[in-house]
C-alpha positions in Angstrom: -32.0 5.6 40.2 -34.5 8.8 40.4 -32.8 11.1 38.1 -32.6 8.3 35.5 -36.2 8.1 35.9 -36.9 11.4 35.4 -34.9 12.1 32.6 -36.6 9.0 30.9 -39.8 10.6 31.3 -39.0 14.0 30.2 -37.4 12.5 27.1 -40.2 10.1 26.1 -42.3 13.6 26.4 -39.9 15.2 24.2 -40.1 12.6 21.8 -44.0 13.3 21.5 -43.8 16.7 21.2 -41.2 16.4 18.6 -43.3 14.1 16.5 -46.1 16.8 16.7 -44.1 19.7 15.9 -44.5 20.8 12.5 -44.1 23.7 10.2 -47.2 25.0 11.6 -46.3 24.2 15.4 -47.7 21.6 17.3 -50.2 19.8 15.7 -52.2 16.2 17.1 -53.5 15.5 13.8 -51.4 12.3 13.7 -53.4 10.2 11.0 -53.6 12.6 8.3 -49.7 13.2 8.7 -48.8 10.0 9.1 -46.0 9.9 6.1 -44.9 13.6 7.4 -44.2 12.0 10.6 -42.5 8.6 9.6 -40.4 10.5 6.9 -39.3 13.5 8.4 -40.4 14.5 12.1 -39.4 10.8 13.5 -36.0 10.5 12.2 -35.3 14.3 13.2 -36.4 13.7 16.4 -34.5 10.3 17.3 -31.7 12.2 15.7 -31.4 15.1 17.8 -31.7 13.3 20.9 -28.9 10.7 19.9 -26.9 13.3 19.0 -27.5 15.2 22.4 -26.4 11.8 24.1 -23.0 11.8 22.2 -22.5 15.3 23.1 -23.2 14.7 26.7 -21.4 11.7 27.1 -18.2 13.3 25.0 -18.5 16.2 27.6 -18.4 13.7 30.6 -15.7 12.5 29.3 -13.5 15.4 28.7 -14.4 16.6 32.1 -13.3 13.4 33.5 -10.1 12.8 31.7 -8.7 16.4 32.2 -10.5 16.8 35.6 -11.6 20.3 34.7 -15.8 20.9 35.3 -15.1 23.7 32.1 -13.6 21.1 29.9 -15.7 20.7 26.2 -16.0 17.9 24.0 -14.4 20.4 21.1 -11.2 21.3 23.1 -9.0 19.0 21.5 -9.2 20.2 18.1 -12.5 18.3 16.9 -14.5 21.2 16.0 -11.7 23.4 14.2 -10.9 20.2 12.3 -14.7 19.2 11.2 -15.1 23.3 10.3 -11.8 23.2 7.9 -13.0 19.6 6.2 -16.6 21.1 5.5 -15.0 24.5 4.3 -12.6 22.4 1.9 -15.3 20.4 0.6 -17.6 23.5 -0.1 -14.4 25.8 -1.4 -13.4 23.1 -3.6 -16.7 22.5 -5.2 -16.4 18.7 -4.9 -20.1 17.9 -4.8 -22.6 19.5 -7.5 -24.9 22.3 -6.4 -23.5 21.7 -2.5 -25.3 24.7 -1.5 -28.4 24.0 -3.2 -27.8 20.4 -1.7 -27.6 21.8 1.8 -30.6 24.4 1.3 -32.8 21.4 0.2 -31.6 18.7 2.3 -29.8 17.0 -0.7 -28.5 13.3 0.0 -25.5 13.5 -2.0 -24.3 16.7 -0.5 -25.2 15.9 3.0 -23.7 12.8 2.5 -20.2 14.2 1.5 -20.3 17.2 4.1 -21.0 14.5 6.7 -18.2 12.4 5.7 -16.1 15.6 5.7 -16.9 16.7 9.0 -16.3 13.4 10.8 -12.8 13.1 8.8 -11.7 16.4 10.2 -12.9 15.8 13.4 -11.0 13.0 14.2 -8.2 14.5 12.3 -8.2 17.3 14.4 -8.0 15.4 17.2 -5.1 12.6 15.8 -3.1 16.1 15.4 -3.2 17.0 18.7 -2.4 13.8 19.9 0.8 14.1 17.7 1.7 17.2 18.9 1.3 16.4 22.6 3.0 13.2 22.0 0.5 11.0 23.1 -2.2 11.2 25.9 0.2 10.6 28.7 0.1 14.5 29.8 -3.4 16.0 30.0 -2.1 19.7 30.4 0.3 19.3 27.3 -2.7 17.4 25.5 -5.0 20.4 26.3 -2.8 23.2 25.3 -1.7 21.3 22.0 -5.9 21.2 21.3 -5.7 24.8 21.6 -3.2 25.4 19.4 -4.6 23.1 16.9 -8.1 24.4 16.8 -6.3 28.2 16.5 -4.4 27.2 13.2 -7.2 25.0 12.1 -9.7 27.6 12.2 -7.4 30.3 10.7 -7.1 28.0 7.7 -10.7 27.5 7.4 -11.2 31.4 7.6 -8.2 31.7 4.9 -10.3 29.2 2.6 -13.8 31.5 3.1 -11.7 34.5 2.1 -10.5 32.5 -1.2 -13.6 31.3 -2.2 -16.5 33.4 -0.7 -19.2 31.3 -2.2 -18.4 28.5 0.9 -19.5 30.9 3.3 -23.1 30.1 3.6 -22.5 26.5 3.9 -19.8 27.0 6.6 -22.4 29.2 8.6 -24.9 26.7 8.5 -22.4 24.1 9.8 -21.1 26.2 12.3 -24.0 27.3 14.2 -25.3 23.3 14.2 -28.7 22.3 12.9 -30.7 19.3 13.0 -32.8 19.8 10.2 -30.6 17.6 7.7 -31.3 14.6 9.8 -32.5 11.6 8.1 -32.9 8.0 8.9 -29.6 7.2 7.6 -28.1 9.7 9.9 -30.1 8.6 12.9 -28.6 5.2 12.1 -25.2 6.3 12.0 -25.7 8.4 15.4 -27.1 5.1 17.2 -24.4 3.0 15.8 -22.2 5.6 17.5 -23.7 5.7 20.8 -23.9 1.6 20.6 -20.1 1.8 20.5 -19.0 4.5 22.8 -21.3 4.5 25.7 -20.8 0.6 26.9 -17.1 1.0 26.2 -16.9 4.5 28.2 -19.0 3.1 31.2 -17.1 0.2 31.3 -13.6 2.2 31.8 -15.3 4.3 34.1 -13.0 3.4 36.5 -9.8 5.3 34.9 -11.6 8.6 35.6 -12.6 7.5 39.1 -9.1 7.1 40.0 -7.6 10.3 38.1 -9.8 11.9 40.4 -7.4 10.7 43.3 -4.2 12.1 41.1 -2.1 10.3 38.7 0.2 8.7 41.3 -2.5 7.2 43.3 -4.2 6.0 39.7 -0.9 4.5 38.7 -0.7 2.8 42.0 -4.0 1.0 41.7 -2.5 -1.0 38.9 -3.8 1.1 36.1 -2.3 1.3 32.8 -2.8 5.0 32.5 -1.3 5.7 28.8 -3.0 3.0 27.2 -6.3 3.7 28.9 -6.4 7.4 28.6 -5.7 7.4 24.8 -8.7 4.6 24.5 -10.5 7.3 26.3 -9.8 9.9 23.7 -10.1 7.8 21.0 -13.9 7.0 22.5 -14.3 10.9 22.9 -13.1 11.5 19.3 -15.7 9.0 17.9 -18.6 10.1 20.0 -17.7 13.9 19.2 -16.9 13.3 15.8 -20.1 11.5 14.9 -22.3 14.0 16.6 -20.6 16.7 14.8 -20.6 15.1 11.4 -24.5 15.0 11.7 -25.5 18.3 13.5 -22.4 20.6 12.8 -21.3 22.6 16.0 -24.1 22.6 18.4 -22.9 24.5 21.3 -22.9 24.2 24.8 -24.7 20.6 25.2 -21.4 18.6 26.1 -20.2 21.2 28.5 -24.0 21.7 30.5 -25.0 18.4 30.5 -22.5 16.8 32.9 -22.9 19.9 35.1 -26.7 19.6 35.4 -26.2 15.7 36.3 -23.4 17.0 39.3 -25.8 19.4 40.7 -28.5 17.1 41.2 -26.4 13.9 42.1 -23.5 12.7 43.5 -22.3 9.6 41.5 -19.3 7.6 40.4 -18.3 8.2 36.6 -20.1 5.2 35.1 -23.2 6.6 36.5 -22.3 10.1 35.5 -21.4 9.1 31.8 -24.7 7.3 31.5 -26.7 10.2 33.1 -24.9 12.9 31.3 -25.6 11.2 27.8 -29.7 11.1 29.1 -29.0 14.7 29.8 -27.6 15.7 26.5 -30.4 13.9 24.7 -33.4 15.8 26.9 -30.9 19.3 26.2 -30.8 18.8 22.4 -34.0 17.4 21.7 -35.8 20.1 23.8 -33.8 22.8 22.3 -34.8 21.1 18.7 -38.5 20.9 19.4 -38.2 24.4 20.9 -36.4 25.8 17.3 -39.7 24.3 15.6 -42.7 25.7 17.4 -41.4 28.9 18.9 -41.4 31.2 15.6 -43.4 28.8 13.6 -43.8 28.8 10.8 -40.3 30.1 11.0 -37.5 27.9 12.1 -34.6 29.2 14.6 -31.2 27.5 14.3 -30.9 25.2 17.4 -27.4 26.0 17.8 -28.4 29.4 18.5 -30.7 28.3 21.2 -28.4 26.0 22.6 -25.6 28.9 22.8 -28.2 31.5 24.2 -29.6 29.2 26.8 -26.2 27.4 28.0 -24.4 30.4 28.0 -27.1 31.9 30.3 -27.1 28.7 32.6 -23.2 29.3 33.0 -23.6 33.1 33.8 -26.1 32.1 36.4 -24.0 29.7 38.0 -20.9 32.0 37.6 -23.0 35.0 39.3 -24.3 32.8 42.0 -20.8 31.1 43.2 -19.5 35.2 43.0 -22.3 35.7 45.4 -21.5 33.1 47.8 -17.8 34.2 47.7 
């Protein structure tokens, strides 16, 4: 497919730029910087692409499950759950020198925060499923996710009030960052993508059937309650894995499927794969830009994705308003 080839070429170009992007901007002196590239730039570059792919996949799954182009991977309580878990770890002081570890990329601190974020993200979605009594009613599930998100966010804010020293670490997590990605993080992200993408593509026929409506999908012999629950579990795994490693990077999961649908008309199997590629391009592109735009300073990648993603959606709304 032409779009897949274009996305792959852009992704390969961004990988090369990511390997060349350092503290002083872009550099082609790779021979003199081999250790730096191998230990820092390569895992960060590959990790950003993998995290973006997981978010793009999660966005396409979410929009397909709810039949809503504005559905986001964070809708079902994953973001709020991850944020609360990270705040709990920071406030409790369970890790020695956790703030110093965040600033310096301490392995112990990073491992604890990543694990807490993953458990919190999956726990937030599990609480949403419990409140909605399963995944059989999409609207109820969506409303339960909103309620869980508000509740867990409020609890996190109360913890910050009680423990102000946790605010700095929480802010780093909430705006999203690729600065702490290493080879261990990259391996976790790669494993999550290998587990979720093939399974999601295999179940894409369920999303195709849901386009026709619940009754039509049931008439095709699909066990919708069970299959929808499996898709929600894949959504939780993809979102939780990405959030655990890069924090709450905004708009990638929402915009990636939008871009694919504007360029091609495909069934959900191809849409899921293309959205994963588009998500990888978006997050890696934002990561490279964050490193080189104001070098030697570095912009938070989550701020860039929020600004660019928000501007893109506002442009779409403005153009749609003009057409109407």
